[in-house]
ZABATOR-882531 format. One line per field, with one value per atom (N, C-alpha, C): x negated, y negated, z; residue in one letter. Coordinates in nm, 3 decimals. Example, Ala and Ser with C-alpha at 12.3 -4.5 7.8 and 13.67 -1.06 7.14 Angstrom:
REM residues 2
xx <- (-1.319,-1.230,-1.320,-1.285,-1.367,-1.290);
yy <- (0.569,0.450,0.330,0.225,0.106,-0.003);
zz <- (0.780,0.780,0.780,0.708,0.714,0.787);
type <- (A,A,A,S,S,S);
//
This chain:
REM residues 142
xx <- (-1.790,-1.732,-1.594,-1.558,-1.426,-1.312,-1.335,-1.230,-1.206,-1.313,-1.299,-1.236,-1.254,-1.195,-1.042,-0.987,-0.842,-0.779,-0.861,-0.811,-0.816,-0.724,-0.728,-0.769,-0.862,-0.918,-0.871,-0.868,-0.828,-0.899,-0.892,-0.952,-0.864,-0.925,-0.851,-0.772,-0.647,-0.570,-0.625,-0.616,-0.665,-0.566,-0.622,-0.536,-0.514,-0.392,-0.360,-0.347,-0.386,-0.371,-0.268,-0.142,-0.034,0.010,-0.010,0.025,0.175,0.259,0.403,0.443,0.389,0.420,0.367,0.249,0.192,0.280,0.326,0.413,0.544,0.602,0.727,0.708,0.599,0.575,0.555,0.484,0.461,0.591,0.675,0.801,0.897,0.898,0.983,0.938,0.806,0.758,0.801,0.804,0.851,1.000,1.078,1.220,1.243,1.163,1.172,1.139,1.043,1.006,1.123,1.199,1.316,1.420,1.435,1.527,1.480,1.349,1.295,1.317,1.301,1.322,1.468,1.558,1.700,1.734,1.670,1.692,1.627,1.506,1.432,1.384,1.448,1.408,1.265,1.204,1.067,0.964,1.006,0.916,0.800,0.679,0.561,0.486,0.418,0.339,0.198,0.137,-0.002,-0.088,-0.183,-0.271,-0.415,-0.496,-0.638,-0.716,-0.802,-0.885,-1.030,-1.119,-1.260,-1.302,-1.376,-1.424,-1.567,-1.641,-1.779,-1.780,-1.835,-1.850,-1.999,-2.060,-2.205,-2.286,-2.243,-2.316,-2.289,-2.208,-2.177,-2.029,-2.002,-1.862,-1.797,-1.681,-1.607,-1.459,-1.393,-1.250,-1.176,-1.086,-1.004,-0.858,-0.771,-0.628,-0.564,-0.469,-0.399,-0.249,-0.175,-0.030,0.012,0.101,0.145,0.298,0.351,0.496,0.561,0.680,0.758,0.876,0.888,0.995,1.117,1.236,1.357,1.382,1.436,1.470,1.618,1.685,1.826,1.849,1.955,1.998,2.148,2.198,2.342,2.382,2.476,2.519,2.623,2.661,2.753,2.888,2.932,3.061,3.050,2.928,2.909,2.874,2.861,2.827,2.675,2.631,2.488,2.442,2.331,2.275,2.133,2.104,1.973,1.901,1.774,1.695,1.580,1.546,1.438,1.315,1.210,1.091,0.979,0.920,0.802,0.690,0.605,0.508,0.581,0.576,0.646,0.771,0.789,0.901,1.015,1.140,1.253,1.270,1.313,1.335,1.476,1.486,1.617,1.672,1.791,1.855,1.923,1.982,2.038,1.986,2.001,1.949,2.011,1.925,1.970,2.034,2.036,2.098,1.996,1.941,1.840,1.891,2.014,2.068,2.166,2.171,2.267,2.363,2.491,2.591,2.621,2.611,2.641,2.755,2.862,2.976,2.941,2.857,2.818,2.680,2.620,2.483,2.473,2.582,2.577,2.585,2.614,2.614,2.478,2.384,2.251,2.176,2.179,2.107,2.152,2.282,2.329,2.283,2.279,2.229,2.080,2.005,1.861,1.840,1.920,1.909,1.941,2.040,2.074,1.958,1.895,1.780,1.662,1.640,1.533,1.558,1.683,1.717,1.695,1.729,1.709,1.561,1.479,1.335,1.277,1.315,1.263,1.309,1.427,1.477,1.416,1.342,1.276,1.363,1.477,1.568,1.515,1.421,1.369,1.231,1.181,1.047,1.035,1.138,1.134,1.130,1.208,1.208,1.072,1.011,0.879,0.775,0.779,0.680,0.699,0.824,0.850,0.799,0.824,0.779,0.628,0.563,0.418,0.358,0.425,0.376,0.390,0.501,0.526,0.454,0.435,0.371,0.222,0.163,0.018,-0.015,0.077,0.056,-0.050,-0.150,-0.251,-0.361,-0.352,-0.456,-0.563,-0.683,-0.792,-0.802,-0.846,-0.864,-0.998,-1.002,-1.128,-1.209,-1.337,-1.425,-1.438,-1.438,-1.447,-1.589);
yy <- (0.873,0.742,0.744,0.847,0.844,0.838,0.884,0.879,0.735,0.659,0.519,0.434,0.472,0.396,0.402,0.506,0.520,0.426,0.364,0.274,0.130,0.049,-0.094,-0.169,-0.262,-0.334,-0.479,-0.537,-0.677,-0.735,-0.866,-0.931,-0.907,-0.905,-0.886,-1.011,-0.994,-1.112,-1.171,-1.303,-1.369,-1.344,-1.319,-1.303,-1.440,-1.487,-1.621,-1.626,-1.736,-1.758,-1.869,-1.834,-1.931,-1.953,-2.072,-2.095,-2.083,-2.115,-2.105,-1.959,-1.872,-1.730,-1.671,-1.716,-1.668,-1.709,-1.833,-1.883,-1.806,-1.780,-1.703,-1.562,-1.496,-1.359,-1.354,-1.451,-1.454,-1.477,-1.565,-1.595,-1.476,-1.406,-1.287,-1.181,-1.167,-1.068,-1.106,-1.236,-1.281,-1.252,-1.271,-1.240,-1.089,-1.009,-0.863,-0.823,-0.893,-0.868,-0.897,-1.000,-1.033,-0.922,-0.860,-0.748,-0.629,-0.604,-0.496,-0.525,-0.651,-0.690,-0.673,-0.695,-0.678,-0.532,-0.442,-0.298,-0.248,-0.297,-0.252,-0.375,-0.408,-0.527,-0.521,-0.404,-0.390,-0.391,-0.433,-0.434,-0.530,-0.485,-0.571,-0.563,-0.671,-0.679,-0.633,-0.555,-0.514,-0.602,-0.672,-0.761,-0.717,-0.750,-0.716,-0.843,-0.837,-0.951,-0.906,-1.003,-0.974,-1.010,-0.920,-0.943,-0.894,-0.954,-0.911,-0.796,-0.685,-0.570,-0.535,-0.543,-0.520,-0.611,-0.735,-0.831,-0.819,-0.724,-0.706,-0.735,-0.796,-0.822,-0.695,-0.662,-0.544,-0.580,-0.515,-0.535,-0.457,-0.527,-0.462,-0.489,-0.403,-0.424,-0.464,-0.557,-0.605,-0.599,-0.586,-0.592,-0.736,-0.789,-0.926,-0.927,-0.995,-1.001,-1.077,-1.033,-1.101,-1.167,-1.296,-1.371,-1.378,-1.363,-1.371,-1.514,-1.529,-1.659,-1.692,-1.615,-1.640,-1.654,-1.727,-1.746,-1.735,-1.696,-1.690,-1.808,-1.888,-2.004,-1.961,-2.049,-2.010,-1.958,-1.998,-1.950,-1.811,-1.755,-1.621,-1.623,-1.741,-1.755,-1.745,-1.678,-1.662,-1.772,-1.837,-1.943,-1.901,-1.895,-1.855,-1.976,-1.990,-2.098,-2.036,-2.099,-2.052,-2.132,-2.063,-2.134,-2.127,-2.242,-2.253,-2.291,-2.195,-2.216,-2.206,-2.309,-2.308,-2.395,-2.473,-2.566,-2.510,-2.532,-2.490,-2.582,-2.526,-2.601,-2.661,-2.790,-2.856,-2.844,-2.785,-2.770,-2.901,-2.968,-3.100,-3.184,-3.313,-3.402,-3.365,-3.321,-3.284,-3.147,-3.069,-2.936,-2.830,-2.764,-2.662,-2.522,-2.510,-2.378,-2.326,-2.193,-2.124,-2.051,-2.081,-2.018,-1.879,-1.780,-1.641,-1.597,-1.541,-1.505,-1.409,-1.309,-1.214,-1.159,-1.094,-1.044,-0.935,-0.858,-0.751,-0.805,-0.935,-0.997,-1.056,-1.056,-1.113,-1.047,-0.913,-0.853,-0.905,-0.931,-0.982,-1.126,-1.204,-1.341,-1.340,-1.251,-1.240,-1.196,-1.100,-1.058,-1.172,-1.255,-1.371,-1.469,-1.491,-1.581,-1.527,-1.396,-1.334,-1.356,-1.339,-1.361,-1.508,-1.600,-1.743,-1.778,-1.717,-1.744,-1.691,-1.571,-1.512,-1.591,-1.653,-1.734,-1.873,-1.908,-2.038,-2.150,-2.116,-2.219,-2.294,-2.235,-2.300,-2.363,-2.363,-2.417,-2.564,-2.643,-2.786,-2.804,-2.723,-2.732,-2.689,-2.587,-2.543,-2.652,-2.717,-2.821,-2.940,-2.975,-3.083,-3.046,-2.922,-2.876,-2.872,-2.836,-2.831,-2.972,-3.070,-3.207,-3.268,-3.241,-3.302,-3.232,-3.103,-3.027,-3.014,-2.940,-2.919,-2.784,-2.732,-2.603,-2.617,-2.532,-2.531,-2.634,-2.716,-2.816,-2.755,-2.795,-2.742,-2.817,-2.746,-2.807,-2.877,-2.986,-3.057,-2.989,-2.980,-2.919,-3.013,-2.955,-3.038,-3.076);
zz <- (-4.352,-4.370,-4.437,-4.511,-4.575,-4.473,-4.351,-4.249,-4.206,-4.188,-4.147,-4.258,-4.382,-4.494,-4.490,-4.425,-4.418,-4.313,-4.229,-4.125,-4.173,-4.121,-4.152,-4.025,-4.038,-3.924,-3.923,-3.803,-3.787,-3.665,-3.650,-3.534,-3.411,-3.295,-3.172,-3.139,-3.093,-3.055,-2.924,-2.913,-2.792,-2.679,-2.561,-2.445,-2.386,-2.397,-2.351,-2.200,-2.144,-2.001,-1.985,-2.008,-2.004,-1.860,-1.805,-1.664,-1.637,-1.736,-1.717,-1.701,-1.787,-1.777,-1.647,-1.605,-1.479,-1.362,-1.362,-1.255,-1.252,-1.369,-1.376,-1.320,-1.362,-1.317,-1.165,-1.112,-0.967,-0.893,-0.945,-0.879,-0.886,-1.000,-1.012,-0.912,-0.893,-0.795,-0.654,-0.623,-0.491,-0.472,-0.578,-0.570,-0.555,-0.625,-0.610,-0.466,-0.407,-0.267,-0.174,-0.205,-0.124,-0.132,-0.251,-0.264,-0.180,-0.179,-0.097,0.052,0.091,0.230,0.269,0.175,0.200,0.226,0.150,0.169,0.297,0.327,0.443,0.521,0.634,0.711,0.764,0.766,0.815,0.702,0.582,0.466,0.490,0.459,0.467,0.334,0.301,0.179,0.212,0.124,0.141,0.051,0.112,0.037,0.056,-0.041,-0.034,-0.007,0.094,0.132,0.140,0.128,0.143,0.285,0.349,0.484,0.495,0.585,0.606,0.706,0.662,0.748,0.749,0.865,0.881,0.788,0.772,0.689,0.541,0.499,0.356,0.332,0.218,0.182,0.132,0.192,0.149,0.135,0.043,0.025,0.134,0.204,0.305,0.273,0.317,0.296,0.428,0.419,0.537,0.511,0.617,0.610,0.635,0.551,0.564,0.571,0.670,0.688,0.572,0.534,0.431,0.503,0.489,0.554,0.462,0.518,0.434,0.389,0.270,0.214,0.239,0.323,0.349,0.500,0.533,0.672,0.677,0.792,0.813,0.899,0.851,0.929,1.033,1.126,1.233,1.184,1.066,1.015,0.951,0.944,0.887,0.740,0.684,0.543,0.527,0.421,0.396,0.300,0.336,0.253,0.217,0.087,0.040,-0.017,0.019,-0.037,-0.116,-0.227,-0.312,-0.274,-0.235,-0.189,-0.292,-0.314,-0.399,-0.304,-0.273,-0.166,-0.035,0.047,0.175,0.171,0.064,0.057,-0.027,0.017,-0.065,-0.186,-0.296,-0.419,-0.414,-0.445,-0.452,-0.593,-0.604,-0.735,-0.775,-0.676,-0.693,-0.577,-0.584,-0.480,-0.345,-0.253,-0.118,-0.107,-0.215,-0.213,-0.252,-0.151,-0.176,-0.148,-0.101,-0.065,-0.168,-0.175,-0.262,-0.169,-0.180,-0.094,-0.148,-0.058,-0.093,-0.001,-0.057,0.028,0.142,0.113,0.218,0.185,0.285,0.269,0.163,0.144,0.044,-0.099,-0.116,-0.249,-0.284,-0.189,-0.215,-0.331,-0.346,-0.460,-0.595,-0.613,-0.742,-0.762,-0.654,-0.665,-0.700,-0.638,-0.667,-0.811,-0.859,-0.999,-1.095,-1.060,-1.142,-1.146,-1.031,-1.024,-1.105,-1.100,-1.179,-1.327,-1.371,-1.511,-1.549,-1.458,-1.485,-1.495,-1.410,-1.415,-1.545,-1.583,-1.708,-1.830,-1.823,-1.935,-1.935,-1.831,-1.825,-1.772,-1.709,-1.662,-1.539,-1.466,-1.347,-1.367,-1.490,-1.517,-1.475,-1.504,-1.469,-1.318,-1.245,-1.099,-1.042,-1.103,-1.058,-1.078,-1.193,-1.219,-1.127,-1.095,-1.000,-0.861,-0.820,-0.688,-0.680,-0.791,-0.792,-0.784,-0.844,-0.840,-0.701,-0.633,-0.504,-0.390,-0.402,-0.294,-0.312,-0.222,-0.227,-0.290,-0.371,-0.434,-0.543,-0.539,-0.643,-0.625,-0.522,-0.498,-0.408,-0.430,-0.350,-0.218,-0.117,0.013,0.019,0.091,0.107,0.216,0.193,0.293,0.411,0.530,0.652,0.683);
type <- (M,M,M,P,P,P,V,V,V,L,L,L,K,K,K,S,S,S,L,L,L,S,S,S,F,F,F,T,T,T,A,A,A,L,L,L,P,P,P,K,K,K,T,T,T,G,G,G,N,N,N,D,D,D,P,P,P,V,V,V,Q,Q,Q,T,T,T,R,R,R,R,R,R,A,A,A,K,K,K,F,F,F,V,V,V,S,S,S,K,K,K,L,L,L,E,E,E,E,E,E,Q,Q,Q,K,K,K,L,L,L,L,L,L,L,L,L,K,K,K,D,D,D,P,P,P,N,N,N,H,H,H,V,V,V,R,R,R,T,T,T,V,V,V,Q,Q,Q,R,R,R,W,W,W,A,A,A,K,K,K,V,V,V,N,N,N,G,G,G,E,E,E,R,R,R,Q,Q,Q,A,A,A,T,T,T,T,T,T,K,K,K,Q,Q,Q,Q,Q,Q,A,A,A,V,V,V,R,R,R,P,P,P,W,W,W,W,W,W,K,K,K,T,T,T,D,D,D,P,P,P,S,S,S,G,G,G,Q,Q,Q,V,V,V,V,V,V,M,M,M,S,S,S,I,I,I,K,K,K,F,F,F,G,G,G,A,A,A,K,K,K,P,P,P,I,I,I,E,E,E,F,F,F,E,E,E,K,K,K,G,G,G,K,K,K,A,A,A,G,G,G,I,I,I,V,V,V,V,V,V,P,P,P,S,S,S,K,K,K,D,D,D,K,K,K,L,L,L,P,P,P,T,T,T,V,V,V,I,I,I,D,D,D,T,T,T,L,L,L,I,I,I,A,A,A,A,A,A,V,V,V,R,R,R,A,A,A,G,G,G,E,E,E,L,L,L,D,D,D,E,E,E,L,L,L,F,F,F,S,S,S,Q,Q,Q,A,A,A,A,A,A,K,K,K,T,T,T,G,G,G,A,A,A,I,I,I,G,G,G,K,K,K,T,T,T,R,R,R,K,K,K,A,A,A,A,A,A);
//
């Protein structure tokens, strides 16, 4: 017992389930995915799903396509939209796009957006998008 006397004990800290932090982390991962898609146009996401195999539920992995959040307009300018679920987020009334001079400047714009998300600058826009859209709502059984 003299060895245990040399240690100091305390209560375990509670693991918080902060929805704001969870939303930020998920959005940062989506932005990181866009950077990977920019480097490799054939990038796919690997997801794990449950499927019945021989009457038993088993975890299976599937490949899921990642869609780009940017488009090139006819003048050659790149416009990036930030999507929350399937809908683009409006930064100002009627303005949901971010103008990027060229496609090779997209990584710096994505890094800037990641920094803004981590700093909490987009939290208000996320909460507005969650209120207006069907994100996080349960589907009614048919």
